[in-house]
C-alpha positions in Angstrom: 0.0 0.0 -0.4 1.5 3.7 -1.1 1.1 6.3 1.4 -0.7 8.8 1.1 1.9 11.8 1.0 3.5 9.7 -1.7 0.3 9.3 -4.2 -0.6 13.8 -3.2 3.5 14.4 -4.1 3.3 12.6 -6.9 0.0 14.4 -7.9 0.8 17.9 -7.5 4.7 17.1 -9.2 2.5 16.3 -11.7 0.4 19.2 -11.9 3.1 21.1 -11.2 5.0 19.7 -14.9 1.8 20.5 -16.5 1.0 23.8 -15.1 4.3 24.8 -16.5 3.8 23.0 -19.9 1.2 25.4 -20.1 2.1 28.5 -19.7 5.2 28.0 -22.0 2.2 27.0 -24.8 0.6 30.0 -23.8 3.7 32.4 -24.2 4.4 30.8 -27.6 1.1 31.2 -28.6 1.2 35.0 -27.2 4.4 34.8 -29.0 3.5 33.9 -32.6 0.1 36.4 -32.4 2.1 39.0 -31.7 4.5 38.6 -34.5 1.9 38.0 -37.0 -0.2 41.1 -35.4 3.5 42.8 -36.2 3.7 41.9 -40.1 0.1 42.6 -39.8 0.2 46.0 -38.5 3.5 46.9 -40.9 1.2 45.8 -43.6 -1.4 48.2 -43.1 0.8 51.4 -42.3 2.5 50.6 -45.7 -0.9 50.6 -47.7 -1.9 53.4 -45.5 1.0 55.5 -46.3 1.1 54.4 -50.0 -2.5 55.8 -50.3 -2.5 58.1 -48.3 0.3 59.4 -51.2 -2.5 59.7 -53.8 -4.0 63.2 -53.6 -6.4 63.0 -56.1 -8.6 65.5 -55.6 -6.3 68.4 -56.8 -6.0 65.9 -59.7 -9.5 65.4 -60.1 -11.0 69.4 -59.9 -8.5 70.1 -62.3 -9.5 68.4 -64.6 -13.1 69.1 -64.2 -11.9 73.2 -64.4 -10.3 72.5 -67.6 -13.8 70.9 -69.0 -15.6 73.9 -68.0 -12.8 76.3 -69.6 -11.5 77.9 -66.7 -8.4 80.1 -67.1 -5.0 78.4 -66.4 -4.4 81.2 -63.4 -7.6 80.2 -62.1 -7.1 77.0 -61.3 -3.7 77.3 -60.5 -4.8 79.7 -57.9 -7.9 77.9 -56.7 -5.2 75.1 -56.0 -2.9 77.3 -54.5 -5.5 78.3 -52.0 -5.9 74.3 -51.3 -9.8 74.7 -52.2 -10.2 70.8 -53.6 -8.9 69.7 -50.2 -11.0 72.2 -48.4 -13.9 70.7 -50.4 -13.1 66.9 -49.3 -12.3 67.8 -45.8 -15.6 69.9 -45.4 -17.3 66.2 -47.0 -15.7 64.2 -45.3 -16.5 65.9 -41.7 -20.4 66.0 -43.4 -20.0 62.1 -44.2 -18.7 61.6 -40.5 -21.2 63.4 -38.9 -24.0 61.3 -41.6 -22.7 58.4 -39.9 -22.8 59.8 -36.4 -26.4 60.4 -36.8 -27.5 57.0 -37.3 -26.7 56.4 -33.2 -30.0 56.7 -31.9 -30.1 59.4 -29.4 -30.9 57.2 -26.2 -27.7 55.0 -26.6 -26.1 58.2 -26.2 -27.6 59.8 -23.0 -25.3 59.4 -19.7 
């Protein structure tokens, strides 16, 4: 007959080993997820920078102004005043306000 303290010691020993293995696997999976997140974040950062360098507002306005037979001096002045970018910012602000108006008022009252 095996004494109870030996059984308890063996059980606690193997449960401690199992806890260490679980901790190691958790750390391994967290490290893998962090690596995947870093790669994904770097990819999205690169794509965001590439897209943000494309400023099509002044190009679209310039083409429209040429079609409307505006003089080149006026087109230059409008582009230097950044009116196409201003219109884009105002349009985006109106769009965001419209989207935020979808949220019901009972959900925003605190």
